[in-house]
mmCIF file as Biopython writes it, N, C-alpha, C and O atoms, coordinates in Angstrom:
data_model
#
loop_
_atom_site.group_PDB
_atom_site.id
_atom_site.type_symbol
_atom_site.label_atom_id
_atom_site.label_alt_id
_atom_site.label_comp_id
_atom_site.label_asym_id
_atom_site.label_entity_id
_atom_site.label_seq_id
_atom_site.pdbx_PDB_ins_code
_atom_site.Cartn_x
_atom_site.Cartn_y
_atom_site.Cartn_z
_atom_site.occupancy
_atom_site.B_iso_or_equiv
_atom_site.auth_seq_id
_atom_site.auth_asym_id
_atom_site.pdbx_PDB_model_num
ATOM 1   N N  . MET A ? 1  ? -73.947 82.599 -48.992 1.0 0.0 1  A 1 
ATOM 2   C CA . MET A ? 1  ? -73.678 82.564 -47.567 1.0 0.0 1  A 1 
ATOM 3   C C  . MET A ? 1  ? -72.191 82.311 -47.322 1.0 0.0 1  A 1 
ATOM 4   O O  . MET A ? 1  ? -71.646 82.718 -46.295 1.0 0.0 1  A 1 
ATOM 5   N N  . LYS A ? 2  ? -71.537 81.636 -48.273 1.0 0.0 2  A 1 
ATOM 6   C CA . LYS A ? 2  ? -70.120 81.335 -48.119 1.0 0.0 2  A 1 
ATOM 7   C C  . LYS A ? 2  ? -69.287 82.609 -48.034 1.0 0.0 2  A 1 
ATOM 8   O O  . LYS A ? 2  ? -68.276 82.658 -47.334 1.0 0.0 2  A 1 
ATOM 9   N N  . TYR A ? 3  ? -69.723 83.636 -48.753 1.0 0.0 3  A 1 
ATOM 10  C CA . TYR A ? 3  ? -68.943 84.873 -48.815 1.0 0.0 3  A 1 
ATOM 11  C C  . TYR A ? 3  ? -69.119 85.726 -47.561 1.0 0.0 3  A 1 
ATOM 12  O O  . TYR A ? 3  ? -68.259 86.549 -47.248 1.0 0.0 3  A 1 
ATOM 13  N N  . ILE A ? 4  ? -70.218 85.540 -46.846 1.0 0.0 4  A 1 
ATOM 14  C CA . ILE A ? 4  ? -70.459 86.324 -45.637 1.0 0.0 4  A 1 
ATOM 15  C C  . ILE A ? 4  ? -69.677 85.751 -44.461 1.0 0.0 4  A 1 
ATOM 16  O O  . ILE A ? 4  ? -69.086 86.500 -43.683 1.0 0.0 4  A 1 
ATOM 17  N N  . LEU A ? 5  ? -69.670 84.430 -44.327 1.0 0.0 5  A 1 
ATOM 18  C CA . LEU A ? 5  ? -69.001 83.794 -43.198 1.0 0.0 5  A 1 
ATOM 19  C C  . LEU A ? 5  ? -67.508 83.658 -43.492 1.0 0.0 5  A 1 
ATOM 20  O O  . LEU A ? 5  ? -67.076 82.701 -44.135 1.0 0.0 5  A 1 
ATOM 21  N N  . ASN A ? 6  ? -66.730 84.626 -43.015 1.0 0.0 6  A 1 
ATOM 22  C CA . ASN A ? 6  ? -65.280 84.557 -43.161 1.0 0.0 6  A 1 
ATOM 23  C C  . ASN A ? 6  ? -64.629 85.072 -41.879 1.0 0.0 6  A 1 
ATOM 24  O O  . ASN A ? 6  ? -65.329 85.448 -40.939 1.0 0.0 6  A 1 
ATOM 25  N N  . GLU A ? 7  ? -63.323 85.092 -41.834 1.0 0.0 7  A 1 
ATOM 26  C CA . GLU A ? 7  ? -62.598 85.490 -40.621 1.0 0.0 7  A 1 
ATOM 27  C C  . GLU A ? 7  ? -62.938 86.917 -40.188 1.0 0.0 7  A 1 
ATOM 28  O O  . GLU A ? 7  ? -63.118 87.173 -38.998 1.0 0.0 7  A 1 
ATOM 29  N N  . ASN A ? 8  ? -63.026 87.837 -41.131 1.0 0.0 8  A 1 
ATOM 30  C CA . ASN A ? 8  ? -63.310 89.231 -40.782 1.0 0.0 8  A 1 
ATOM 31  C C  . ASN A ? 8  ? -64.699 89.389 -40.192 1.0 0.0 8  A 1 
ATOM 32  O O  . ASN A ? 8  ? -64.898 90.183 -39.273 1.0 0.0 8  A 1 
ATOM 33  N N  . PHE A ? 9  ? -65.663 88.637 -40.714 1.0 0.0 9  A 1 
ATOM 34  C CA . PHE A ? 9  ? -67.009 88.692 -40.155 1.0 0.0 9  A 1 
ATOM 35  C C  . PHE A ? 9  ? -66.988 88.288 -38.690 1.0 0.0 9  A 1 
ATOM 36  O O  . PHE A ? 9  ? -67.611 88.945 -37.856 1.0 0.0 9  A 1 
ATOM 37  N N  . PHE A ? 10 ? -66.273 87.204 -38.367 1.0 0.0 10 A 1 
ATOM 38  C CA . PHE A ? 10 ? -66.259 86.733 -36.993 1.0 0.0 10 A 1 
ATOM 39  C C  . PHE A ? 10 ? -65.489 87.680 -36.071 1.0 0.0 10 A 1 
ATOM 40  O O  . PHE A ? 10 ? -65.829 87.793 -34.894 1.0 0.0 10 A 1 
ATOM 41  N N  . LYS A ? 11 ? -64.473 88.355 -36.575 1.0 0.0 11 A 1 
ATOM 42  C CA . LYS A ? 11 ? -63.763 89.346 -35.759 1.0 0.0 11 A 1 
ATOM 43  C C  . LYS A ? 11 ? -64.670 90.533 -35.447 1.0 0.0 11 A 1 
ATOM 44  O O  . LYS A ? 11 ? -64.718 90.999 -34.309 1.0 0.0 11 A 1 
ATOM 45  N N  . LEU A ? 12 ? -65.383 91.016 -36.446 1.0 0.0 12 A 1 
ATOM 46  C CA . LEU A ? 12 ? -66.314 92.126 -36.244 1.0 0.0 12 A 1 
ATOM 47  C C  . LEU A ? 12 ? -67.448 91.714 -35.321 1.0 0.0 12 A 1 
ATOM 48  O O  . LEU A ? 12 ? -67.859 92.483 -34.452 1.0 0.0 12 A 1 
ATOM 49  N N  . PHE A ? 13 ? -67.957 90.494 -35.509 1.0 0.0 13 A 1 
ATOM 50  C CA . PHE A ? 13 ? -69.063 90.014 -34.685 1.0 0.0 13 A 1 
ATOM 51  C C  . PHE A ? 13 ? -68.629 89.853 -33.234 1.0 0.0 13 A 1 
ATOM 52  O O  . PHE A ? 13 ? -69.440 90.065 -32.332 1.0 0.0 13 A 1 
ATOM 53  N N  . LEU A ? 14 ? -67.369 89.485 -32.978 1.0 0.0 14 A 1 
ATOM 54  C CA . LEU A ? 14 ? -66.860 89.391 -31.612 1.0 0.0 14 A 1 
ATOM 55  C C  . LEU A ? 14 ? -66.883 90.756 -30.945 1.0 0.0 14 A 1 
ATOM 56  O O  . LEU A ? 14 ? -67.281 90.869 -29.786 1.0 0.0 14 A 1 
ATOM 57  N N  . VAL A ? 15 ? -66.467 91.784 -31.649 1.0 0.0 15 A 1 
ATOM 58  C CA . VAL A ? 15 ? -66.485 93.141 -31.092 1.0 0.0 15 A 1 
ATOM 59  C C  . VAL A ? 15 ? -67.913 93.542 -30.749 1.0 0.0 15 A 1 
ATOM 60  O O  . VAL A ? 15 ? -68.163 94.112 -29.687 1.0 0.0 15 A 1 
ATOM 61  N N  . ILE A ? 16 ? -68.847 93.246 -31.646 1.0 0.0 16 A 1 
ATOM 62  C CA . ILE A ? 16 ? -70.249 93.578 -31.393 1.0 0.0 16 A 1 
ATOM 63  C C  . ILE A ? 16 ? -70.773 92.808 -30.185 1.0 0.0 16 A 1 
ATOM 64  O O  . ILE A ? 16 ? -71.538 93.354 -29.391 1.0 0.0 16 A 1 
ATOM 65  N N  . CYS A ? 17 ? -70.374 91.556 -30.039 1.0 0.0 17 A 1 
ATOM 66  C CA . CYS A ? 17 ? -70.826 90.746 -28.909 1.0 0.0 17 A 1 
ATOM 67  C C  . CYS A ? 17 ? -70.220 91.208 -27.586 1.0 0.0 17 A 1 
ATOM 68  O O  . CYS A ? 17 ? -70.806 90.986 -26.526 1.0 0.0 17 A 1 
ATOM 69  N N  . LEU A ? 18 ? -69.062 91.844 -27.638 1.0 0.0 18 A 1 
ATOM 70  C CA . LEU A ? 18 ? -68.415 92.311 -26.408 1.0 0.0 18 A 1 
ATOM 71  C C  . LEU A ? 18 ? -68.952 93.655 -25.923 1.0 0.0 18 A 1 
ATOM 72  O O  . LEU A ? 18 ? -68.706 94.037 -24.779 1.0 0.0 18 A 1 
ATOM 73  N N  . VAL A ? 19 ? -69.677 94.375 -26.770 1.0 0.0 19 A 1 
ATOM 74  C CA . VAL A ? 19 ? -70.172 95.705 -26.401 1.0 0.0 19 A 1 
ATOM 75  C C  . VAL A ? 19 ? -71.040 95.683 -25.145 1.0 0.0 19 A 1 
ATOM 76  O O  . VAL A ? 19 ? -70.791 96.487 -24.247 1.0 0.0 19 A 1 
ATOM 77  N N  . PRO A ? 20 ? -72.051 94.805 -25.027 1.0 0.0 20 A 1 
ATOM 78  C CA . PRO A ? 20 ? -72.863 94.848 -23.811 1.0 0.0 20 A 1 
ATOM 79  C C  . PRO A ? 20 ? -72.060 94.548 -22.553 1.0 0.0 20 A 1 
ATOM 80  O O  . PRO A ? 20 ? -72.328 95.125 -21.499 1.0 0.0 20 A 1 
ATOM 81  N N  . ALA A ? 21 ? -71.085 93.660 -22.647 1.0 0.0 21 A 1 
ATOM 82  C CA . ALA A ? 21 ? -70.273 93.328 -21.482 1.0 0.0 21 A 1 
ATOM 83  C C  . ALA A ? 21 ? -69.412 94.515 -21.060 1.0 0.0 21 A 1 
ATOM 84  O O  . ALA A ? 21 ? -69.139 94.690 -19.873 1.0 0.0 21 A 1 
ATOM 85  N N  . ALA A ? 22 ? -68.990 95.317 -22.007 1.0 0.0 22 A 1 
ATOM 86  C CA . ALA A ? 22 ? -68.155 96.474 -21.687 1.0 0.0 22 A 1 
ATOM 87  C C  . ALA A ? 22 ? -68.977 97.588 -21.045 1.0 0.0 22 A 1 
ATOM 88  O O  . ALA A ? 22 ? -68.484 98.283 -20.157 1.0 0.0 22 A 1 
ATOM 89  N N  . PHE A ? 23 ? -70.215 97.765 -21.479 1.0 0.0 23 A 1 
ATOM 90  C CA . PHE A ? 23 ? -71.037 98.864 -20.972 1.0 0.0 23 A 1 
ATOM 91  C C  . PHE A ? 23 ? -71.759 98.532 -19.673 1.0 0.0 23 A 1 
ATOM 92  O O  . PHE A ? 23 ? -71.865 99.381 -18.788 1.0 0.0 23 A 1 
ATOM 93  N N  . LEU A ? 24 ? -72.244 97.338 -19.555 1.0 0.0 24 A 1 
ATOM 94  C CA . LEU A ? 24 ? -73.113 96.984 -18.435 1.0 0.0 24 A 1 
ATOM 95  C C  . LEU A ? 24 ? -72.499 95.860 -17.616 1.0 0.0 24 A 1 
ATOM 96  O O  . LEU A ? 24 ? -72.814 94.689 -17.830 1.0 0.0 24 A 1 
ATOM 97  N N  . ILE A ? 25 ? -71.627 96.207 -16.683 1.0 0.0 25 A 1 
ATOM 98  C CA . ILE A ? 25 ? -71.007 95.184 -15.857 1.0 0.0 25 A 1 
ATOM 99  C C  . ILE A ? 25 ? -71.961 94.910 -14.703 1.0 0.0 25 A 1 
ATOM 100 O O  . ILE A ? 25 ? -72.337 95.832 -13.979 1.0 0.0 25 A 1 
ATOM 101 N N  . GLY A ? 26 ? -72.351 93.670 -14.525 1.0 0.0 26 A 1 
ATOM 102 C CA . GLY A ? 26 ? -73.282 93.314 -13.462 1.0 0.0 26 A 1 
ATOM 103 C C  . GLY A ? 26 ? -73.904 91.964 -13.686 1.0 0.0 26 A 1 
ATOM 104 O O  . GLY A ? 26 ? -73.610 91.008 -12.968 1.0 0.0 26 A 1 
ATOM 105 N N  . LYS A ? 27 ? -74.748 91.879 -14.662 1.0 0.0 27 A 1 
ATOM 106 C CA . LYS A ? 27 ? -75.437 90.621 -14.945 1.0 0.0 27 A 1 
ATOM 107 C C  . LYS A ? 27 ? -74.526 89.776 -15.834 1.0 0.0 27 A 1 
ATOM 108 O O  . LYS A ? 27 ? -74.716 89.700 -17.048 1.0 0.0 27 A 1 
ATOM 109 N N  . VAL A ? 28 ? -73.561 89.160 -15.224 1.0 0.0 28 A 1 
ATOM 110 C CA . VAL A ? 28 ? -72.441 88.562 -15.958 1.0 0.0 28 A 1 
ATOM 111 C C  . VAL A ? 28 ? -72.881 87.502 -16.963 1.0 0.0 28 A 1 
ATOM 112 O O  . VAL A ? 28 ? -72.465 87.546 -18.121 1.0 0.0 28 A 1 
ATOM 113 N N  . PHE A ? 29 ? -73.695 86.572 -16.551 1.0 0.0 29 A 1 
ATOM 114 C CA . PHE A ? 29 ? -74.052 85.485 -17.470 1.0 0.0 29 A 1 
ATOM 115 C C  . PHE A ? 29 ? -74.816 86.009 -18.670 1.0 0.0 29 A 1 
ATOM 116 O O  . PHE A ? 29 ? -74.539 85.622 -19.805 1.0 0.0 29 A 1 
ATOM 117 N N  . LEU A ? 30 ? -75.770 86.881 -18.426 1.0 0.0 30 A 1 
ATOM 118 C CA . LEU A ? 30 ? -76.576 87.419 -19.522 1.0 0.0 30 A 1 
ATOM 119 C C  . LEU A ? 30 ? -75.730 88.255 -20.469 1.0 0.0 30 A 1 
ATOM 120 O O  . LEU A ? 30 ? -75.968 88.263 -21.677 1.0 0.0 30 A 1 
ATOM 121 N N  . LEU A ? 31 ? -74.750 88.955 -19.929 1.0 0.0 31 A 1 
ATOM 122 C CA . LEU A ? 31 ? -73.931 89.814 -20.765 1.0 0.0 31 A 1 
ATOM 123 C C  . LEU A ? 31 ? -72.882 89.046 -21.560 1.0 0.0 31 A 1 
ATOM 124 O O  . LEU A ? 31 ? -72.502 89.463 -22.654 1.0 0.0 31 A 1 
ATOM 125 N N  . PHE A ? 32 ? -72.417 87.934 -21.018 1.0 0.0 32 A 1 
ATOM 126 C CA . PHE A ? 32 ? -71.404 87.167 -21.738 1.0 0.0 32 A 1 
ATOM 127 C C  . PHE A ? 32 ? -71.987 86.056 -22.602 1.0 0.0 32 A 1 
ATOM 128 O O  . PHE A ? 32 ? -71.253 85.343 -23.285 1.0 0.0 32 A 1 
ATOM 129 N N  . LEU A ? 33 ? -73.305 85.911 -22.570 1.0 0.0 33 A 1 
ATOM 130 C CA . LEU A ? 33 ? -73.954 84.913 -23.416 1.0 0.0 33 A 1 
ATOM 131 C C  . LEU A ? 33 ? -73.681 85.142 -24.904 1.0 0.0 33 A 1 
ATOM 132 O O  . LEU A ? 33 ? -73.437 84.171 -25.620 1.0 0.0 33 A 1 
ATOM 133 N N  . PRO A ? 34 ? -73.710 86.395 -25.405 1.0 0.0 34 A 1 
ATOM 134 C CA . PRO A ? 34 ? -73.364 86.589 -26.821 1.0 0.0 34 A 1 
ATOM 135 C C  . PRO A ? 34 ? -71.938 86.138 -27.153 1.0 0.0 34 A 1 
ATOM 136 O O  . PRO A ? 34 ? -71.686 85.624 -28.243 1.0 0.0 34 A 1 
ATOM 137 N N  . VAL A ? 35 ? -71.024 86.328 -26.227 1.0 0.0 35 A 1 
ATOM 138 C CA . VAL A ? 35 ? -69.637 85.915 -26.457 1.0 0.0 35 A 1 
ATOM 139 C C  . VAL A ? 35 ? -69.539 84.393 -26.497 1.0 0.0 35 A 1 
ATOM 140 O O  . VAL A ? 35 ? -68.822 83.830 -27.325 1.0 0.0 35 A 1 
ATOM 141 N N  . ILE A ? 36 ? -70.259 83.735 -25.601 1.0 0.0 36 A 1 
ATOM 142 C CA . ILE A ? 36 ? -70.266 82.266 -25.598 1.0 0.0 36 A 1 
ATOM 143 C C  . ILE A ? 36 ? -70.813 81.746 -26.919 1.0 0.0 36 A 1 
ATOM 144 O O  . ILE A ? 36 ? -70.253 80.821 -27.509 1.0 0.0 36 A 1 
ATOM 145 N N  . PHE A ? 37 ? -71.905 82.339 -27.383 1.0 0.0 37 A 1 
ATOM 146 C CA . PHE A ? 37 ? -72.483 81.919 -28.657 1.0 0.0 37 A 1 
ATOM 147 C C  . PHE A ? 37 ? -71.543 82.246 -29.816 1.0 0.0 37 A 1 
ATOM 148 O O  . PHE A ? 37 ? -71.483 81.503 -30.795 1.0 0.0 37 A 1 
ATOM 149 N N  . TRP A ? 38 ? -70.813 83.351 -29.708 1.0 0.0 38 A 1 
ATOM 150 C CA . TRP A ? 38 ? -69.844 83.684 -30.756 1.0 0.0 38 A 1 
ATOM 151 C C  . TRP A ? 38 ? -68.769 82.603 -30.845 1.0 0.0 38 A 1 
ATOM 152 O O  . TRP A ? 38 ? -68.396 82.179 -31.939 1.0 0.0 38 A 1 
ATOM 153 N N  . VAL A ? 39 ? -68.276 82.160 -29.693 1.0 0.0 39 A 1 
ATOM 154 C CA . VAL A ? 39 ? -67.251 81.112 -29.672 1.0 0.0 39 A 1 
ATOM 155 C C  . VAL A ? 39 ? -67.788 79.839 -30.324 1.0 0.0 39 A 1 
ATOM 156 O O  . VAL A ? 39 ? -67.092 79.198 -31.112 1.0 0.0 39 A 1 
ATOM 157 N N  . LEU A ? 40 ? -69.022 79.477 -29.992 1.0 0.0 40 A 1 
ATOM 158 C CA . LEU A ? 40 ? -69.614 78.279 -30.591 1.0 0.0 40 A 1 
ATOM 159 C C  . LEU A ? 40 ? -69.787 78.440 -32.100 1.0 0.0 40 A 1 
ATOM 160 O O  . LEU A ? 40 ? -69.566 77.493 -32.854 1.0 0.0 40 A 1 
ATOM 161 N N  . ALA A ? 41 ? -70.181 79.638 -32.544 1.0 0.0 41 A 1 
ATOM 162 C CA . ALA A ? 41 ? -70.335 79.890 -33.982 1.0 0.0 41 A 1 
ATOM 163 C C  . ALA A ? 41 ? -68.984 79.820 -34.685 1.0 0.0 41 A 1 
ATOM 164 O O  . ALA A ? 41 ? -68.874 79.267 -35.780 1.0 0.0 41 A 1 
ATOM 165 N N  . TYR A ? 42 ? -67.964 80.379 -34.055 1.0 0.0 42 A 1 
ATOM 166 C CA . TYR A ? 42 ? -66.631 80.364 -34.663 1.0 0.0 42 A 1 
ATOM 167 C C  . TYR A ? 42 ? -66.084 78.939 -34.756 1.0 0.0 42 A 1 
ATOM 168 O O  . TYR A ? 42 ? -65.449 78.578 -35.747 1.0 0.0 42 A 1 
ATOM 169 N N  . MET A ? 43 ? -66.331 78.134 -33.725 1.0 0.0 43 A 1 
ATOM 170 C CA . MET A ? 43 ? -65.889 76.742 -33.759 1.0 0.0 43 A 1 
ATOM 171 C C  . MET A ? 43 ? -66.601 75.978 -34.875 1.0 0.0 43 A 1 
ATOM 172 O O  . MET A ? 43 ? -65.977 75.179 -35.574 1.0 0.0 43 A 1 
ATOM 173 N N  . ALA A ? 44 ? -67.896 76.218 -35.046 1.0 0.0 44 A 1 
ATOM 174 C CA . ALA A ? 44 ? -68.640 75.560 -36.122 1.0 0.0 44 A 1 
ATOM 175 C C  . ALA A ? 44 ? -68.134 76.031 -37.483 1.0 0.0 44 A 1 
ATOM 176 O O  . ALA A ? 44 ? -68.038 75.241 -38.422 1.0 0.0 44 A 1 
ATOM 177 N N  . PHE A ? 45 ? -67.811 77.321 -37.586 1.0 0.0 45 A 1 
ATOM 178 C CA . PHE A ? 45 ? -67.270 77.857 -38.837 1.0 0.0 45 A 1 
ATOM 179 C C  . PHE A ? 45 ? -65.939 77.195 -39.176 1.0 0.0 45 A 1 
ATOM 180 O O  . PHE A ? 45 ? -65.683 76.864 -40.334 1.0 0.0 45 A 1 
ATOM 181 N N  . LYS A ? 46 ? -65.098 77.005 -38.173 1.0 0.0 46 A 1 
ATOM 182 C CA . LYS A ? 46 ? -63.795 76.379 -38.400 1.0 0.0 46 A 1 
ATOM 183 C C  . LYS A ? 46 ? -63.937 74.920 -38.819 1.0 0.0 46 A 1 
ATOM 184 O O  . LYS A ? 46 ? -63.078 74.389 -39.524 1.0 0.0 46 A 1 
ATOM 185 N N  . LYS A ? 47 ? -65.027 74.266 -38.385 1.0 0.0 47 A 1 
ATOM 186 C CA . LYS A ? 47 ? -65.286 72.887 -38.800 1.0 0.0 47 A 1 
ATOM 187 C C  . LYS A ? 47 ? -65.954 72.835 -40.170 1.0 0.0 47 A 1 
ATOM 188 O O  . LYS A ? 47 ? -66.319 71.758 -40.642 1.0 0.0 47 A 1 
ATOM 189 N N  . LYS A ? 48 ? -66.116 73.986 -40.807 1.0 0.0 48 A 1 
ATOM 190 C CA . LYS A ? 48 ? -66.757 74.102 -42.127 1.0 0.0 48 A 1 
ATOM 191 C C  . LYS A ? 48 ? -68.236 73.705 -42.085 1.0 0.0 48 A 1 
ATOM 192 O O  . LYS A ? 48 ? -68.781 73.207 -43.070 1.0 0.0 48 A 1 
ATOM 193 N N  . ASN A ? 49 ? -68.876 73.931 -40.938 1.0 0.0 49 A 1 
ATOM 194 C CA . ASN A ? 49 ? -70.295 73.613 -40.789 1.0 0.0 49 A 1 
ATOM 195 C C  . ASN A ? 49 ? -71.066 74.931 -40.760 1.0 0.0 49 A 1 
ATOM 196 O O  . ASN A ? 49 ? -71.340 75.471 -39.689 1.0 0.0 49 A 1 
ATOM 197 N N  . ASN A ? 50 ? -71.415 75.445 -41.940 1.0 0.0 50 A 1 
ATOM 198 C CA . ASN A ? 50 ? -72.045 76.760 -42.032 1.0 0.0 50 A 1 
ATOM 199 C C  . ASN A ? 50 ? -73.446 76.790 -41.446 1.0 0.0 50 A 1 
ATOM 200 O O  . ASN A ? 50 ? -73.862 77.818 -40.911 1.0 0.0 50 A 1 
ATOM 201 N N  . ASN A ? 51 ? -74.188 75.684 -41.533 1.0 0.0 51 A 1 
ATOM 202 C CA . ASN A ? 51 ? -75.537 75.675 -40.967 1.0 0.0 51 A 1 
ATOM 203 C C  . ASN A ? 51 ? -75.498 75.834 -39.452 1.0 0.0 51 A 1 
ATOM 204 O O  . ASN A ? 51 ? -76.281 76.594 -38.883 1.0 0.0 51 A 1 
ATOM 205 N N  . GLU A ? 52 ? -74.595 75.122 -38.807 1.0 0.0 52 A 1 
ATOM 206 C CA . GLU A ? 52 ? -74.470 75.237 -37.358 1.0 0.0 52 A 1 
ATOM 207 C C  . GLU A ? 52 ? -73.936 76.618 -36.975 1.0 0.0 52 A 1 
ATOM 208 O O  . GLU A ? 52 ? -74.383 77.201 -35.987 1.0 0.0 52 A 1 
ATOM 209 N N  . ALA A ? 53 ? -72.995 77.138 -37.740 1.0 0.0 53 A 1 
ATOM 210 C CA . ALA A ? 53 ? -72.460 78.473 -37.464 1.0 0.0 53 A 1 
ATOM 211 C C  . ALA A ? 53 ? -73.564 79.515 -37.554 1.0 0.0 53 A 1 
ATOM 212 O O  . ALA A ? 53 ? -73.648 80.412 -36.716 1.0 0.0 53 A 1 
ATOM 213 N N  . LEU A ? 54 ? -74.404 79.397 -38.563 1.0 0.0 54 A 1 
ATOM 214 C CA . LEU A ? 54 ? -75.515 80.337 -38.722 1.0 0.0 54 A 1 
ATOM 215 C C  . LEU A ? 54 ? -76.491 80.238 -37.555 1.0 0.0 54 A 1 
ATOM 216 O O  . LEU A ? 54 ? -77.014 81.255 -37.099 1.0 0.0 54 A 1 
ATOM 217 N N  . MET A ? 55 ? -76.737 79.032 -37.071 1.0 0.0 55 A 1 
ATOM 218 C CA . MET A ? 55 ? -77.623 78.847 -35.924 1.0 0.0 55 A 1 
ATOM 219 C C  . MET A ? 55 ? -77.065 79.571 -34.697 1.0 0.0 55 A 1 
ATOM 220 O O  . MET A ? 55 ? -77.805 80.262 -33.998 1.0 0.0 55 A 1 
ATOM 221 N N  . TRP A ? 56 ? -75.761 79.417 -34.431 1.0 0.0 56 A 1 
ATOM 222 C CA . TRP A ? 56 ? -75.165 80.071 -33.267 1.0 0.0 56 A 1 
ATOM 223 C C  . TRP A ? 56 ? -75.124 81.586 -33.438 1.0 0.0 56 A 1 
ATOM 224 O O  . TRP A ? 56 ? -75.224 82.323 -32.457 1.0 0.0 56 A 1 
ATOM 225 N N  . ILE A ? 57 ? -74.980 82.055 -34.673 1.0 0.0 57 A 1 
ATOM 226 C CA . ILE A ? 57 ? -75.013 83.496 -34.922 1.0 0.0 57 A 1 
ATOM 227 C C  . ILE A ? 57 ? -76.390 84.056 -34.594 1.0 0.0 57 A 1 
ATOM 228 O O  . ILE A ? 57 ? -76.500 85.126 -33.995 1.0 0.0 57 A 1 
ATOM 229 N N  . VAL A ? 58 ? -77.433 83.342 -34.980 1.0 0.0 58 A 1 
ATOM 230 C CA . VAL A ? 58 ? -78.799 83.782 -34.657 1.0 0.0 58 A 1 
ATOM 231 C C  . VAL A ? 58 ? -78.986 83.818 -33.146 1.0 0.0 58 A 1 
ATOM 232 O O  . VAL A ? 58 ? -79.556 84.774 -32.620 1.0 0.0 58 A 1 
ATOM 233 N N  . PHE A ? 59 ? -78.513 82.784 -32.435 1.0 0.0 59 A 1 
ATOM 234 C CA . PHE A ? 59 ? -78.609 82.783 -30.978 1.0 0.0 59 A 1 
ATOM 235 C C  . PHE A ? 59 ? -77.830 83.947 -30.369 1.0 0.0 59 A 1 
ATOM 236 O O  . PHE A ? 59 ? -78.277 84.550 -29.394 1.0 0.0 59 A 1 
ATOM 237 N N  . ALA A ? 60 ? -76.677 84.262 -30.934 1.0 0.0 60 A 1 
ATOM 238 C CA . ALA A ? 60 ? -75.879 85.379 -30.421 1.0 0.0 60 A 1 
ATOM 239 C C  . ALA A ? 60 ? -76.606 86.703 -30.626 1.0 0.0 60 A 1 
ATOM 240 O O  . ALA A ? 60 ? -76.548 87.577 -29.761 1.0 0.0 60 A 1 
ATOM 241 N N  . ILE A ? 61 ? -77.283 86.860 -31.750 1.0 0.0 61 A 1 
ATOM 242 C CA . ILE A ? 61 ? -78.039 88.093 -32.001 1.0 0.0 61 A 1 
ATOM 243 C C  . ILE A ? 61 ? -79.195 88.207 -31.017 1.0 0.0 61 A 1 
ATOM 244 O O  . ILE A ? 61 ? -79.461 89.289 -30.493 1.0 0.0 61 A 1 
ATOM 245 N N  . ILE A ? 62 ? -79.882 87.101 -30.763 1.0 0.0 62 A 1 
ATOM 246 C CA . ILE A ? 62 ? -80.963 87.114 -29.769 1.0 0.0 62 A 1 
ATOM 247 C C  . ILE A ? 62 ? -80.400 87.454 -28.391 1.0 0.0 62 A 1 
ATOM 248 O O  . ILE A ? 62 ? -81.010 88.221 -27.647 1.0 0.0 62 A 1 
ATOM 249 N N  . ALA A ? 63 ? -79.246 86.892 -28.048 1.0 0.0 63 A 1 
ATOM 250 C CA . ALA A ? 63 ? -78.621 87.187 -26.756 1.0 0.0 63 A 1 
ATOM 251 C C  . ALA A ? 63 ? -78.196 88.650 -26.671 1.0 0.0 63 A 1 
ATOM 252 O O  . ALA A ? 63 ? -78.278 89.252 -25.601 1.0 0.0 63 A 1 
ATOM 253 N N  . LEU A ? 64 ? -77.741 89.231 -27.788 1.0 0.0 64 A 1 
ATOM 254 C CA . LEU A ? 64 ? -77.399 90.658 -27.796 1.0 0.0 64 A 1 
ATOM 255 C C  . LEU A ? 64 ? -78.629 91.510 -27.515 1.0 0.0 64 A 1 
ATOM 256 O O  . LEU A ? 64 ? -78.567 92.469 -26.747 1.0 0.0 64 A 1 
ATOM 257 N N  . ILE A ? 65 ? -79.738 91.158 -28.135 1.0 0.0 65 A 1 
ATOM 258 C CA . ILE A ? 65 ? -80.980 91.899 -27.901 1.0 0.0 65 A 1 
ATOM 259 C C  . ILE A ? 65 ? -81.376 91.794 -26.433 1.0 0.0 65 A 1 
ATOM 260 O O  . ILE A ? 65 ? -81.744 92.794 -25.817 1.0 0.0 65 A 1 
ATOM 261 N N  . LEU A ? 66 ? -81.305 90.598 -25.871 1.0 0.0 66 A 1 
ATOM 262 C CA . LEU A ? 66 ? -81.638 90.421 -24.456 1.0 0.0 66 A 1 
ATOM 263 C C  . LEU A ? 66 ? -80.686 91.193 -23.553 1.0 0.0 66 A 1 
ATOM 264 O O  . LEU A ? 66 ? -81.115 91.773 -22.555 1.0 0.0 66 A 1 
ATOM 265 N N  . ALA A ? 67 ? -79.415 91.208 -23.886 1.0 0.0 67 A 1 
ATOM 266 C CA . ALA A ? 67 ? -78.433 91.904 -23.054 1.0 0.0 67 A 1 
ATOM 267 C C  . ALA A ? 67 ? -78.694 93.404 -23.033 1.0 0.0 67 A 1 
ATOM 268 O O  . ALA A ? 67 ? -78.479 94.052 -22.008 1.0 0.0 67 A 1 
ATOM 269 N N  . PHE A ? 68 ? -79.154 93.965 -24.145 1.0 0.0 68 A 1 
ATOM 270 C CA . PHE A ? 68 ? -79.425 95.400 -24.175 1.0 0.0 68 A 1 
ATOM 271 C C  . PHE A ? 68 ? -80.773 95.750 -23.557 1.0 0.0 68 A 1 
ATOM 272 O O  . PHE A ? 68 ? -80.939 96.846 -23.021 1.0 0.0 68 A 1 
ATOM 273 N N  . ILE A ? 69 ? -81.733 94.839 -23.623 1.0 0.0 69 A 1 
ATOM 274 C CA . ILE A ? 69 ? -83.066 95.135 -23.096 1.0 0.0 69 A 1 
ATOM 275 C C  . ILE A ? 69 ? -83.121 94.960 -21.588 1.0 0.0 69 A 1 
ATOM 276 O O  . ILE A ? 69 ? -83.684 95.798 -20.883 1.0 0.0 69 A 1 
ATOM 277 N N  . VAL A ? 70 ? -82.538 93.871 -21.088 1.0 0.0 70 A 1 
ATOM 278 C CA . VAL A ? 70 ? -82.664 93.554 -19.659 1.0 0.0 70 A 1 
ATOM 279 C C  . VAL A ? 70 ? -81.691 94.317 -18.838 1.0 0.0 70 A 1 
ATOM 280 O O  . VAL A ? 70 ? -81.663 94.168 -17.617 1.0 0.0 70 A 1 
#
């Protein structure tokens, strides 16, 4: 897991989290929820807390699914 969580992963994940906000402007909170979770995951990663970072990544993925479905 140490090899997956690095700076490039978080940069790529930020782009993926910004996609729904770029395409569907309207439901602001729901669309920016993945970005909020990305920020929390990145902060946990910077604190060297991989378990917490992984938790926020899972929440961001769930928020991405919700942003595309709703």
